[in-house]
C-alpha positions in Angstrom: 22.7 24.6 -46.2 22.7 21.8 -48.9 20.2 19.0 -48.1 22.9 16.4 -48.0 25.0 18.4 -45.6 21.9 18.9 -43.4 21.2 15.2 -43.3 24.9 14.5 -42.6 24.8 16.8 -39.5 21.5 15.4 -38.3 22.7 11.8 -38.7 26.0 12.7 -36.9 24.2 14.3 -33.9 21.7 11.4 -33.7 24.5 8.8 -33.7 26.2 10.7 -30.9 23.0 10.9 -28.8 22.2 7.3 -29.4 25.7 6.4 -28.1 25.4 8.6 -25.0 21.8 10.1 -24.6 22.7 11.9 -21.4 25.0 14.5 -23.1 23.1 17.8 -23.5 25.3 19.4 -26.1 24.5 17.1 -29.1 20.8 17.4 -28.3 21.0 21.2 -28.5 22.9 21.1 -31.7 20.5 18.6 -33.3 17.6 20.9 -32.2 19.3 24.0 -33.7 19.8 22.3 -37.0 16.3 20.9 -37.2 14.7 24.2 -36.4 16.9 26.1 -38.8 16.3 23.7 -41.7 12.6 23.0 -41.1 13.1 19.5 -39.8 11.0 19.9 -36.6 8.8 16.9 -37.3 11.9 14.7 -37.7 13.2 16.0 -34.4 9.9 15.2 -32.7 10.0 11.7 -34.1 13.6 11.2 -32.9 12.7 12.4 -29.4 9.8 10.0 -29.3 11.9 7.1 -30.5 14.5 7.8 -27.9 12.0 8.0 -25.1 10.5 4.7 -26.2 13.9 3.1 -25.9 15.3 5.2 -23.0 12.4 6.5 -21.0 14.8 7.8 -18.3 16.5 10.1 -20.8 15.8 13.6 -19.3 17.0 15.5 -22.5 14.6 13.6 -24.7 11.6 14.6 -22.6 12.8 18.2 -22.3 13.4 18.7 -26.0 10.2 16.9 -26.9 8.3 19.3 -24.7 10.2 22.2 -26.2 9.6 21.0 -29.8 5.8 20.5 -29.3 4.9 23.3 -27.0 3.2 25.3 -29.8 1.9 22.3 -31.7 -1.7 21.9 -30.7 -2.0 18.7 -32.9 0.6 16.9 -30.7 -1.1 14.9 -27.9 1.6 14.8 -25.3 -0.7 13.0 -22.8 -1.4 10.2 -25.2 2.3 9.8 -25.9 3.3 9.7 -22.3 0.7 6.9 -21.7 2.1 5.0 -24.6 5.7 5.4 -23.3 4.6 4.2 -19.9 2.8 1.1 -21.4 6.0 0.3 -23.3 8.1 0.7 -20.2 5.8 -0.2 -17.3 8.7 -0.8 -14.9 10.4 2.5 -15.5 10.0 5.0 -12.7 10.7 8.0 -14.8 7.9 7.3 -17.3 5.5 7.0 -14.4 6.6 10.3 -13.0 5.9 12.0 -16.3 2.5 10.3 -16.3 1.8 11.5 -12.8 2.5 15.1 -14.0 0.0 14.7 -16.8 -2.7 13.3 -14.6 -2.2 16.0 -11.9 -2.8 18.6 -14.6 -6.0 16.8 -15.7 -7.2 15.6 -12.3 -8.8 12.6 -13.9 -8.7 9.8 -11.3 -11.1 7.6 -13.3 -8.9 7.5 -16.3 -5.8 6.9 -14.2 -7.6 4.0 -12.5 -8.4 2.5 -15.9 -4.9 3.0 -17.1 -3.4 1.3 -14.0 -5.8 -1.6 -14.2 -4.8 -2.1 -17.8 -1.1 -2.2 -16.7 -1.7 -4.7 -13.9 -3.8 -6.9 -16.1 -0.7 -7.4 -18.2 1.9 -7.1 -15.4 0.5 -8.4 -12.1 3.6 -7.5 -10.2 3.8 -3.9 -11.3 4.3 -2.0 -8.1 4.1 1.4 -9.8 0.5 0.8 -10.9 -0.6 -0.8 -7.7 0.7 2.1 -5.6 -1.2 4.6 -7.7 -4.4 2.6 -7.4 -3.9 2.5 -3.6 -3.5 6.3 -3.4 -6.6 6.9 -5.5 -8.8 4.5 -3.6 -7.7 5.9 -0.3 -8.4 9.5 -1.5 -11.8 8.5 -2.8 -12.8 6.4 0.3 -13.1 3.2 -1.7 -11.9 1.1 1.2 -12.9 -2.3 0.0 -10.9 -1.7 -3.2 -8.1 -0.3 -1.2 -7.9 -3.5 0.9 -7.6 -5.6 -2.3 -4.9 -3.4 -3.8 -2.9 -3.3 -0.5 -2.9 -7.1 -0.5 -1.4 -7.1 -4.1 1.2 -4.5 -3.1 2.3 -6.6 -0.1 2.9 -9.5 -2.4 5.6 -7.4 -4.1 6.7 -5.4 -1.1 5.9 -7.2 2.1 7.8 -4.7 4.4 6.0 -1.6 3.1 4.8 -0.1 6.4 2.6 2.5 4.7 0.7 -0.2 2.9 0.2 -2.1 6.1 -1.2 1.0 7.6 -3.4 1.7 4.6 -4.7 -1.9 4.9 -5.4 -1.2 8.6 -7.3 1.9 7.7 -9.4 0.1 5.1 -10.3 -2.6 7.7 -11.0 0.0 10.5 -13.3 2.1 8.3 -15.4 -1.0 7.5 -15.6 -2.0 11.1 -13.2 -4.9 10.8 -11.3 -3.9 14.0 -9.4 -7.1 14.7 -8.1 -7.2 11.1 -7.2 -3.5 11.5 -5.3 -4.1 14.7 -3.4 -7.0 13.0 -2.4 -4.8 10.1 -1.2 -1.9 12.2 0.8 -4.4 14.4 2.5 -5.7 11.2 3.4 -2.1 10.3 4.8 -1.5 13.8 6.7 -4.8 13.8 8.6 -3.5 10.8 8.9 0.1 12.0 8.5 0.5 15.7 8.9 4.3 15.5 6.0 4.7 13.0 3.9 7.5 14.6 0.9 7.2 12.3 0.8 3.5 13.0 0.6 4.0 16.8 -2.0 6.7 16.5 -4.2 4.7 14.2 -3.8 1.6 16.3 -5.0 3.7 19.3 -8.0 4.9 17.3 -9.1 1.3 16.7 -8.8 0.4 20.3 -10.7 3.6 21.2 -13.5 2.6 18.8 -13.6 -0.8 20.5 -13.8 0.7 23.9 -10.4 -0.7 24.8 -9.4 2.6 26.4 -6.3 1.4 28.3 -4.9 -0.1 25.1 -5.7 3.1 23.3 -4.0 5.2 25.9 -0.8 3.1 25.6 -0.8 3.5 21.8 -1.4 7.2 22.0 1.4 7.6 24.5 3.8 5.7 22.2 2.9 8.2 19.4 3.4 11.2 21.7 6.8 9.9 22.8 7.9 9.9 19.1 6.7 13.4 18.5 5.4 15.5 21.4 4.5 18.3 18.9 2.1 16.2 16.9 -1.5 17.3 17.8 -3.4 14.2 16.8 -2.3 11.7 19.5 -2.7 14.4 22.2 -6.3 15.0 21.1 -7.2 11.3 21.1 -5.4 10.7 24.3 -7.4 13.3 26.1 -10.7 12.0 24.7 -9.7 8.4 25.5 -9.2 9.4 29.2 -12.6 11.1 29.2 -14.4 8.2 27.6 -12.9 5.8 30.1 -14.3 8.0 32.9 -11.0 9.6 34.0 -11.8 13.3 33.7 -8.8 14.2 35.9 -6.3 12.6 33.5 -8.1 14.2 30.6 -7.6 17.6 32.2 -4.0 16.7 32.9 -3.5 15.9 29.2 -4.8 19.3 28.3 -2.4 21.0 30.7 0.6 19.0 29.4 -0.1 20.1 25.8 -1.0 23.7 26.6 2.6 25.1 26.4 3.4 23.2 23.2 0.1 23.5 21.4 -2.0 26.2 23.0 -4.7 26.2 20.3 -5.0 22.4 20.6 -5.3 22.8 24.4 -8.0 25.4 24.0 -10.0 23.2 21.6 -9.7 20.2 23.9 -10.8 22.3 27.0 -13.9 23.3 25.1 -14.6 19.8 23.9 -14.3 18.4 27.4 -16.6 21.1 28.7 -19.2 20.1 26.1 -18.9 16.4 27.0 -19.2 17.2 30.7 -22.3 19.3 30.1 -23.8 16.5 28.1 -23.3 14.1 30.9 -24.7 16.4 33.5 
């Protein structure tokens, strides 16, 4: 094909895509012409330019991946980071970034990247949420508390963040603060099972067994097939000195969760032997 005609077709398809980037057909035609005429680098550059302007354009990401899959010189990871920096409030860009980091399993680099984003954009919820997940996974509860506070500035009704804040306080022995955080979560979502269970755990740690029992019973009422609150309810009864109710809890869970009941029976036997 004559070079002028090639350039005409390329320009035509590019103009169509720029007008409506969600149409798949002109993308496919542009890709076919560029491959046939040795214009692959131009196609890659066009995809990159579209992503920088329209990071939510699915076809641009798909064709960029297709065009560079055999090109070892192309650093897709670096490009995705660049696209996310340019569009720090675009959810699609962050999803592609997540995929890259999941492949690399490099939490330290993701932390550095997110910190760089929030240094420039203090209200960037996408970066704060990823920092929260990493700090929780790594057990960095002091950092988690700081991040949760920042998230709640942007999203004050996020119950999971209130729960994460409670976890960070509880793990560091700040039980009153933990209770307050869980109560904030439950105020916003009264049927939040994890919140009731974790609240019960804090009361349990404080030796407030009756409060713990009430919280565990709330969790059980929300989902009688969830093992965690049954386990903690049984142990709370035992620790408060009511072995009969502990045994009754084992009996109640036996039909639903026989393995849990068996484990609890063994645990209670061990505790009873230790007291004897």
